[in-house]
N, C-alpha and C positions, 0 to 999 in steps of 0.2 A: 328248297332253294332260297326262299325268302328268309327263312330262319338263319341260314348261313350268312347271307348278306347283312342281316341285322346283327348277327354275332360279330362279324368282321367290323361293322360300323361301331359297335359298342366297344370292341377291343381298341380300335384306333382312337376313340374318344378317351378311354382310360389311359392310353399311351400319351395322348396329348396333355392330359392333366398331370400325369407322372413327369413328363418332360418339363412342363411348366413349373411344377413344384421343385424339380431338381434344379432348374435354372434359377428360380427364386432363392432357393437355399444357397446355391453357389454364389449368387450376387450378395446375399446377406453375409456369407462367410468372408467373401472378399472385402466387403465394406467393413466388417468387424476387424479383419486383419489390417486394413488400411488405417482404421482408427487406432488400433493397438500399436501400429508402427509409427504413429504420429503424423501421418500424411493428412488426415482429416480431423476436425474437431467438432463434436456435437454440442450445441449450445444447451446448457442446463435449463434455460428458461423457455426458449421457443422450439428447441429440438432441431433447428436447422443445421445441416452439415456445412461447414466452412473449410476451405482449403487452409491448412495451418499457416502456410506462408502468407496468404492474404490476410489472415486474422492477425498475425504478428505485425504485418505492415500497417494495420489499423489499430495498433497498440493494444491488441487483445480485447477489442470492443466488438461485439457482434454487430455486423452490418445490417442484420435483419431487424433485431429488436432493441439494439443499443445496450445489451447486458454487458457490464464491465467484469470480465473474468479476472480472477486474482493473478497478479504477476509477482515474480520474485524480486529480490533486491537488485540483482545484477541487471535485469531487464528494465527496472524502474530507473536506474541510473543512466542506462543507455537512452531511455526516452527523454530524460530531463537535461542531462549535461552535454554540453558541446563536445564533439569528438576531440580526443587528445588533451583535454583540460582537466580530467579527473585525477586527483591525488588522494589516495586513501590514507587515513591517519589512524594511529593507535591500534594497528592490527596485532600488535604483540600482546594485548590484554586478553587473557583467557580465563574462563570461569573455573572456580574450584568448588569443593563441597564442604564448606566450613561447618555445617551442622551434621555431617555424616548422615544425611537424610536417606530413608529407605521406605518405599511402599512395596509394590510388586517387584521392583528391582532397585538397586542403589542408584541414587541420583548421579553419581560419577559415571555409572554405566550408561545412563540415559544420555548424558552429555557426549560421551565418546561415540555412541551410536548415531546421534544426530550429526556430529561433526564429520564422521566418516561417510555418512549417507549423502549429506548436502554439500560438503566442502566449505561449510561456514564455521566460524569460531563461536559465534553467538547470534542472537536474534536481531542484530542491527549492524549496518555498515555506515561508517561516517567518513567524510572527506571534504575536500575543497575542490571547487571547479567553477565553471562559468555557464550561465544560462543566457544565450544570445549575446555573448560577450560581456556579461555582467558578473562580477565575482560573487560567489555564494558559498556558504557553509551548509552542507546537506547531510541529513541523517535519514536513512531508509530502514524501516523495520521490516522483518521477514517473517510472515506467519508460519512458514514451514518449520521453523526452528521452535519446537515446543509451544506452538500457538502464539509466537511473537511475544511470549511472556517477558516481563521486565525483571531481570535479575541484577546483581551487582555490576556486572560488566556492561550491560546495556545502559544502566544509569551512569556509570563512570565515563563511558565513551560519549554519551550525549552531553554530559557536563563539560568534558574537555573540549568537545566541538564548539559548544556555546562560548566557552571562555576564549578559545582561539578567535572566534568570530568577533567577540567584543574587542579583543586586542587589535585585530586587523580592521575593525569597523566594517564587517561584512554583515549582510542580511543572513538570517538563519531560516532554513526550511526543513521541517521534519515531516516525513511521510509516515503517518501512524497506521499501524494495524496490529492489534494485540488483544489477547484475552485478559490482560491485566497483570498484576504482580505475580511473580513466580513463587508459588507456595513452598517449593523445595528449599528456598533460602529464607523463609520466615521474615522476621523483622528487618533483616538486612535488605531484603527486597523492598519493603515498604519505605525504608529510609531514602530510597532513590527518588521518591516523589518529591520530598522536601529539598533534596540536593539539586535536582534539575531545576526546580522552581526557583531556588535561590540564585542559580546561575542566570536564569532568564530575567530575574529582577535586575541584576547588574547590567545585563544587556539592554534592558528597557531604560534604565537610568542613563545609559550612554546615548539614548535617543536613536536606537537602532531598530530595524524591522525584524519581526519574527512572524512567520506564517506556518502554522500547522496544516497539513493536508490529511483529512480524515478519510480513510478508505475502509473497505469492508473486511472484517469488523474492527471497530475501535471501542473497547469496553474496559471495565474495571479500573484499576489504579492509574492507567494511562489516561483515560478520560477524566479521572478525578484530579489530574495534575497538568502536565505540560500540553496535552492535546487541547485543552480549553483555555490556555493562557495566551493565545496569539493576539497580535494586534489586528490581524485579519485572519479569520478562520474559514478555510475552504473545505468542502466535502465533495466526494465523488457521488454521482447519481445512485440513489437507492442503497447507499451504504448503511449498515447497521451501526448505530452509535448510541452508547448508553453506559451506565455504570453497572447496576445489577441486571441479571437476566430477566427476560419477560416473564417466565414462569414463576420466578421468585417474587416478583412484584405482584403478579396476579394472586398468588397464594397469600401474600401479606395483606393486600387490600381487599381480597375476597370479591373481586369484580373483574369483568372481562375488559381488556384493554382494546383500543381501536386497532384495526389491521395495520395502519401505517405508523404505529407507535415505535419510537426509536429508529425511525428512518431519517436519512438526511433531509428529505423533503419536509417531514414533520418538525425537525429541529430548525429548519430555515423559517418555517411559518411562525415558530414561537421565539425567534430571535437568538437561538443558540449558535447558529453558524451564519456567516455573512454572505456566502454564495455557494452554489452548486456548480461545479465546472466539469464538463465532460473531459475524459482523459486526453482526447485528441486535441483539446484546446488548453491543456494545463500548462505546458511549457511557455507558450506565448503569454498566457495570463499572468504567470509568475514573473516573467521578464518585465511585463508592463508595470506591475505593482512595484517591483524592486526599483525600476527606473524612476518611478514617480516619488519614491521615498529615499533617494540617494542622500546620504548625510552631508551636512555642510562641511567644508574643509576645517581642519583643526586650526588652533590659534595662530601658528606661524604663517599659515597660508591665507589667513583671513584678510590681510591688507590687499593681497593680490585678487582675492575674490571680490572685495569692494571696488577695486579699480576696474575689474571686468564688468561689474554691474553698471558703474558710472559711464564707461565707454559705450556700453550697450544702450543706455538711456540717451546719450548724446546722438548716437546714430539714428535712433528713432525720431 
């Protein structure tokens, strides 16, 4: 009799564990399905699950640990530009394959594959818009398109953007994220570094403001050119910023580098960037900087400007 009761008790205990395991597996499957369906997002840094809608409302910044998730160019434009003011420019420019480059597959096939998958023409979007009512010329790189690499079209679009900004006397903001120059275009890609830098020099000569925003990652030829030529250089928290890769540098120097090497915080400490701004504060920070650096009126309006200053001093 005792053996039967013990047997029934053991069986019920096994059933309890089996049901518990089944329930746990069911919950895990549901959780994985919800993550796969895009309802939830698991932070790659702290592992906390966030409701995707809430995460987007916080500009893809983890509310638990502050990790800045990567965002695409469309989302970045929505975050920065006032609704209804964005005007995209030079969308007709499309990359070609001038070198007939081929590795595992032809470069032309890679371009078509990326364009079909992402709905992008190349790794940058450029346009004119407003930030808190202030006019701006904005370029946003997209890491999804071949690692945000800088090819001829990326260089041409950024150059034309800067030239338009100089003509209109707008401030320029470029949100940088890139693995560097695009190897499939060889020397034509490297030439873009000088071309963009030349346009920025003309913009600077006109006494206009240029602010690069360095996001994770910003490396290679982009870092070696326009990403570091800003009047004020802003970085996102913990962004990887550098020229050569960490492993290449360690193998060249034959020594171990610090853990925070090539981070935004390390660059700020050594004076390579001017400030680290969380994404949730970026729009207002940019608007404040642009408002503080509004250009003086051109020559025909200078008399009016002087009269306004005179009347203001009389009132005081």
